[in-house]
C-alpha positions in Angstrom: 13.5 29.4 -22.3 11.8 29.5 -25.7 8.1 29.6 -26.3 7.9 25.9 -27.2 9.6 24.9 -23.9 7.2 27.2 -22.0 4.2 25.6 -23.7 5.4 22.1 -22.9 6.0 23.0 -19.2 2.6 24.6 -19.1 1.0 21.5 -20.6 2.8 19.3 -18.1 1.8 21.4 -15.2 -1.9 21.4 -16.4 -1.7 17.6 -16.7 -0.3 17.2 -13.2 -2.9 19.6 -11.8 -5.7 17.5 -13.5 -4.4 14.3 -12.0 -4.1 16.0 -8.5 -7.7 17.2 -8.8 -9.0 13.8 -9.8 -7.2 12.2 -6.9 -8.7 14.7 -4.5 -12.2 14.0 -5.8 -11.7 10.3 -5.3 -10.5 10.9 -1.7 -13.4 13.2 -0.9 -15.8 10.6 -2.2 -14.6 8.0 0.2 -16.0 7.7 3.7 -13.3 8.4 6.4 -14.1 5.0 8.1 -13.5 3.2 4.8 -10.3 5.2 4.3 -9.0 3.9 7.7 -9.9 0.3 6.6 -8.1 0.8 3.3 -5.0 2.1 5.0 -5.0 -0.7 7.5 -5.5 -3.4 4.8 -2.6 -1.9 2.7 -0.3 -1.9 5.7 -1.3 -5.5 6.7 -0.7 -6.6 3.1 2.8 -5.0 3.1 3.6 -6.6 6.5 2.6 -10.1 5.2 4.6 -9.5 2.0 7.7 -8.5 4.0 7.2 -11.4 6.4 7.1 -13.9 3.5 10.3 -12.4 2.0 12.1 -12.5 5.3 11.0 -16.0 6.1 12.6 -17.3 2.9 15.7 -15.3 3.8 15.8 -16.7 7.3 15.3 -20.3 6.1 18.6 -20.1 4.2 20.4 -19.0 7.4 22.0 -21.8 9.4 21.5 -21.8 13.1 24.5 -21.3 15.3 24.8 -24.5 17.4 26.8 -22.8 20.1 24.3 -20.1 21.0 21.1 -21.3 19.4 19.2 -24.0 17.8 16.9 -26.6 19.1 13.2 -26.8 19.1 12.8 -23.4 20.9 14.4 -21.5 18.0 12.5 -23.5 15.4 9.3 -22.7 17.2 9.8 -19.0 17.8 11.7 -18.1 14.6 8.5 -17.7 12.6 7.0 -15.5 15.3 10.2 -13.4 15.3 10.2 -13.0 11.5 6.5 -12.1 11.5 7.2 -9.3 14.1 10.1 -8.1 12.0 7.7 -7.8 9.0 5.1 -5.9 11.1 7.7 -3.6 12.5 9.2 -2.8 9.1 5.7 -2.2 7.6 4.8 0.1 10.5 8.1 2.0 10.1 7.3 2.9 6.5 7.8 -0.3 4.8 9.1 -0.7 1.3 6.5 1.3 -0.6 4.0 -1.4 -1.3 1.3 0.0 1.1 1.1 3.3 -0.8 0.6 1.5 -4.1 -2.0 -0.8 -2.6 -3.8 2.1 -1.0 -3.9 4.0 -4.3 -5.4 0.9 -6.1 -8.0 0.4 -3.3 -9.0 4.0 -3.5 -9.4 3.7 -7.3 -11.5 0.6 -6.8 -13.7 2.2 -4.1 -14.2 5.3 -6.2 -15.2 3.2 -9.2 -17.7 1.2 -7.0 -19.1 4.5 -5.6 -19.5 5.9 -9.2 -21.3 2.7 -10.3 -23.6 2.8 -7.2 -24.4 6.5 -7.9 -25.1 5.7 -11.6 -27.5 2.9 -10.7 -29.2 5.1 -8.1 -29.7 7.8 -10.7 -31.2 5.3 -13.2 -33.6 4.1 -10.5 -35.0 7.6 -10.0 
């Protein structure tokens, strides 16, 4: 490896370390109770999103008249799809919850910084 490559790798490593440190500071600034609420909200959002996607998918599937159909299936299909969405989200989902969690953490850290700034001005 030449010197230029080593310098680029070193700069990349330093940049990654700075991002990791910033993320750690944001997490440390958030109350653990709020962190639980953030995680739950993100999972619920992902479950609703998956449920909506699956409901459109199931609406396009015809009911087999020999083994299903009728008012019972119409009534319970939405409940089944909702439970599928919840189960998929609880099993790891499709990656939306992690992105929503990161955004909510950023927003909470920004709100905490603004509150601290206003408190410092008031003193």
